[in-house]
N, C-alpha and C positions, 0 to 999 in steps of 0.2 A: 381146333378144327371146326369146320362149319357144322352147325347143328341147330335144331329147334329148341327154344326155351319157352316155358310157360311162366309168365310174370304176372303179378297182381295188377289190376287196373289202378293207375295212379289217379288222385283227385285233380281237378282243374286248378292250376296254381294261381290264376288270375281271372277276374270277371269277364275279360274279353277273349277267353279261350273257349274251345268247343271240343267235344268228343265225337269221333266218327267211327262208324262200323263199316268195314270194307265189304265190297261185293265182288269186285273183279280188279285185278291189277296186272298190267303188262310188265314184262322183264325188259329193261332198257339196256343198251350197250354199256352205259355208265355203271349200272348195277354189276355187270359182269366184270368190268375193270376192277371194281372194289372187291368182288368175291374172289377173284384170282390174283389179287394184289398186283395188278398189271400197271404199275406206276413207278417211275424212277424217283429217287429221293432228291435229285438235283434239278428238277424242273420248278419253274416259278411258283405255281400254286401251292406246292408242298412246303414252301417257306412260310406260308401264312398259318396262323393258329387254326387248329381244327377242333371240332366238337369232341368231347370225351368219348362219345359213342355215336356211330352212324347207323341209322335205321334205313334199310333199303326199301325201295318201292315207291315211286312217285307218279307212275302212270296209272293212277287208281281212280275208281269211282266208288263212292260209299254213301252212307246215309247218316245224317246228323242225329245223334242219340241224346246229347246233352249240350246245353248252352249255358255260358256264364251270364250273370245278371246284366252285364254291360253290352252284350252282343246284340247288334241290330243287323238286319238284312239277311239273317239266316235263322231258320226255325227247325225244331225237332221234326224228323221225318223227311226233310228235304235232301235230295240227292246233290252231291257236290263232287268236284274234282279239286285236286291240290295244285295250287299255283307253283309251289316250289319250296325253297328253303325258308326257314322262319327267322332269318337273321338280318333282314333289311329294316329300314326305318319304320315302315308302316307296320310290319309284324311286331316290332318292338313297342309300338304305340307312341312313337315320337311325333311331336307336332312340328319340330324343326327338321325338315327333310333335307338330306344331302342332294346335290345337283342331279345325279342319276335317278334317284327315287322321285324327285320333283318332276322330272320329265317322263316318268313312267317306266324306266328301264331298271327295275328293282334288282335284277341279277347283278348289276354293276354297283350295288350299294357300297359307298365308301366306309360304312360302319360295320360291314358284314363280319369283319374279323375281330371286332371288339367283344369282350365277354358278355354272355347272356345271363340275365338274372334267373331265367327259367328256360330250359331246353325242351323242345318237343320230345315226346316219348312215343315210340312206335312209328310204323310206316305202312306202306301198302302190302308188304310181305308179312302180314299178321292179321288178326281178326279186328283190331281197332287201334286207334292212336289218338293222342291229344295234341292240339296245335292252336296257335292264335287264329281267330276267325278271319283275320286279314290275309291268311294264306290260302283261303278257299274261295271257290266260285260256284254258284248254283248251276245245275245242269238243266236245260230245257226239257220238258216232258217229251218233246218230239224226238229226242235222241235216246237211243237204247244204251244199255250198259256197254255193249260191245262197241258202239261208236264212241262212247264217252272216254274210254281209256286211250283213245287216239287224239283227244283234244290237246293234251300237252305236247306230244310230238308234232301235231299239226301246227301248233303255235310256234314251235321251233322252226319248222319249215317256212312258215309265213314270214317270220322275222328275218330269216336268211334271204328269202326272195326280195324283201324290201331293202336289204343292204345294198343291192345293186339291181334295181328293177330293170327287166329287159325292155328294149324299145322295139317298135314294129320293124320286122325284117332282120333283126339281129339273130345271130347264131349263138346258142347257149348249150353248154355241155354240163351234165350232172354226172359226176364220178361217184358211183356207189348206189346199188339198187337194194336198199333195205327199207325199213318203215319210213324213215325221214326222207330218203331219196325218192320214193314213190309219192309221198305227200308234197315234196318240193316240186316235182315235175308238174303236179296239178296246180300248185300255188303259182308257179311261173306262168302256166297257161291261163289261169284266172286273171293275173295281172296284165298279161299281154297276149291275147289270142293269136296275134299275127307274128309272134317270134317263132324261130325254128329250134326245137329242142331235141338234142341227142343225149344218150346216156351210155354209161359203161357198166356192164354187169359181170358178175363172176361166173354165173351158170346160165345155160340156155333158158331154163324155166324162169329165171329172174328177168331175162331179156323179154320173154313173152309178157310178163306182168308189166314191165316198164312200157311196152307198146300199148298195152290195154289202158294204162293210166295216162297216156298222152304223149309219150316220146315218139317222135317221128322216125328216128334212127337209133339203133342200139348196136354196139359192138362189145365183144367180150374182153375181159382183162388179159386173156391169153393171146389175143390177136396182136398184130403189129399196130400199136396205137398211133404211131407217127403216120403210117400209111393211111390209116382210117381217117385221122383228122385232116390230112391233106386232101383225101377224096371228098370229105363232107364239106370242106370250107374253101377248096381251091388253093390251099397253101402249098408251099414247096419245101421239101425236106432236103437238108444238107447233111452230109456225113463227113465227120472228121476222123481223127486217129482214135484207135482203141475203142471203137463202137460209139464214140461221141456223136450225137445227132442234135440238130436244131431245126426248128420249123419256122419259116417266115410266112406270116399269114396266121390262120388259126381262128379260134372262136373269139367272139366279142367278150363273153363272160364264161368262166368255168367255176362251177360250184363243186368243191372237193368235200364230199360227205363222209369220206373215209379218213383222210387226214394223216395217213402214214407217210413215211419217207418217200416211198416210190410214187404214190399218187400225187403228192404235193410237188415233187420235182417235175413230174409229167405235166401237171396243171400249169406250172409257170412257163413251160416250153410250148404248150399247146395253145396259148393265148396270144392273140395278135398284138402288135405294138399298140400301146395305149389302152389295151383291154384290162380286164379285172379278174382276179382270182378271189373267190370268197371261200374262206376256210371255215367249214361247218363241222366236220368230224374232229374228234379229239384223239390224240396219241400222246399219252403222258410220259413221254421219254424224249431225251435229247435226240435230235435228228441231224444227219449230214445233208445239208441242202445247198444246191447251187442257186443263189439268189441273184445272179448276174442279170437274168431277164428283167428284174425290177429296175435295174439301172440301164442296161443296154437297149431294152425294148420299152422302157417306161411302163411296165406292167404294174398295176396297183394290186397289192395284196392286203385284203381286209378280213377281219374276223367276224364271226357271227356266233354269239353265245346266248342261249336261252331265248327270251321273248321280251317284247317291250310294248310300245304304243305306236300305232300307225294312223295315218290319215287315209280314209277310204270313203269315196263318194260323199265328201263334205263332212264326214264325221271323224271324230278322234276316238279310236277303239283300241283296246288292248288286243294283243295277238290272240289271247284266249277267246275274247268276244268275237273277233273276226273269224277264228276257226269254227266256233259254234255256228255262226251265221252262214258261213260257206258250206258247212256240213249239212245244215238244214235246207239250203237252197239247191244242193247237188253239185256245187262247184268243187267240193272235195268229197270223194267217195272212199269208203274204207272196207267195203265188201271184199273178201278174199285176203285181207291182211292178217286177220286173226286166224292162225292156222292150227294152233295147239292150245289146249286148256288142261291144266292139272290141278288136283287138290294140293294144298300147301304141304301135306305130308309126303308128297312125291317130288320134293324140290330138287333132288339130285337128277331125276329123269328130266325135269323141266329145264334145268340149266344145261343138261347135255343136249337136249333138243334145240335150245336157243343157240348153242355154240356150233354144233355140227350141222350146218345148213346143207352140206352135200348129201348127207344121209337122210335127214328129216325133211328137207325142203321147207324149212321154217322161215316165216317172216316175223310174225309177232307171236310169242309164247306168253301165256298169261296164267296166273293163279286164280282159280275160282275159290270162293269161300263156301265151304260145305254148309248145307241146310239153308242156303240163301237162294232165292229164285234168280235165275239168269234169263233175261229176256232175249228174244230173237231180234236180230238187226233188221229193220225195215229197208235198209239201204241196198244191200246185195247179199243174199244168203251165202254163207261160206261154202255151202255145198255146190254153188255155181262156179266156184273158183277151180279152174282145171288143174288136175294133178297135184293138188295140195292136200295131203292126208291130214285128217283131224285125229288128235289123240283120243283114244277111247279108254282112258284110265278110269278104273273103278272109283266110285265116290267113297272115299275113306276119310275118317276124321283126322284132322291135323291142323295145327295152327300155333302161332306164337303171338305174344303181346309185347 
């Protein structure tokens, strides 16, 4: 059963590793998948070798408290965020990089499933962890802790937007109004201010937030999506037998940030001939899909996982670097996204708030590490977010290593 454990702090196993003390960590949807064992055993990623133990919490910000003798570029006392897994070529300290790592898309490392000499210990859901220095990036002083925990999901949204950048005048649909969905709307707007962005939300309060972050039109998942898409794009809906419907016309690009059977089937049918569906959300189960639009309408279906390196205004930047730059310039705002904070000892309440969005109106739920100061966001105070309750959980001790 799920529980907190107190473990001794391990020593750094290599001179290029560091120790980080956590300050704040968001709960990601992928964390919830693992907590609730929401994964089929017959999907492709499960066939790959896994770590002996998985430590949850990657949307973190913390402070370096110890560095190995070979570490450069990071110093004790510096705030950092975690790039991701520690199984790629650079994290392993390899000089001979595989093709994905060489081009900067380390999430697709071809050596990621090979055995590790030393595995990272700890994650964001604890007071500290140890990891190769190559998995961390320093946080600019201009960004608060509350902003910093959104750097990783912002990098995910930026990478997704670059998978099929919108063109001026194009109609774009974002299915799913959660943290990544809101950040994706903003990333698309930053890439192409002259595109037309619509979104699909589950609840009316999510729709209000989507409009605030830049969506020009929003409809709800419970609405007649075919009729809404036809109305927004000028497409035409055709009805066949047994409730079967097809839309001719539709959006130029659809980003599916949910990724379940229903949303992906809709995305393929709501995209115009020759358009593109970008699969951003993850559903780790086999699905029954009608992929005939890929053939009959020549709809392109592409995936977007993690983050990589992009060309932006003549520079080659990692998705993390671009996320931090856009957050500092105001192209990406995070005010109102952090809706609940809990001490780690109240993890059950935190997970409940993260899952039950209808009751809690939660966007991002985060663990705060007790006895550590939490700064206030200069971007947009959470108190200015309409109708989004903030958890008032008492400050109690609790943690794991």
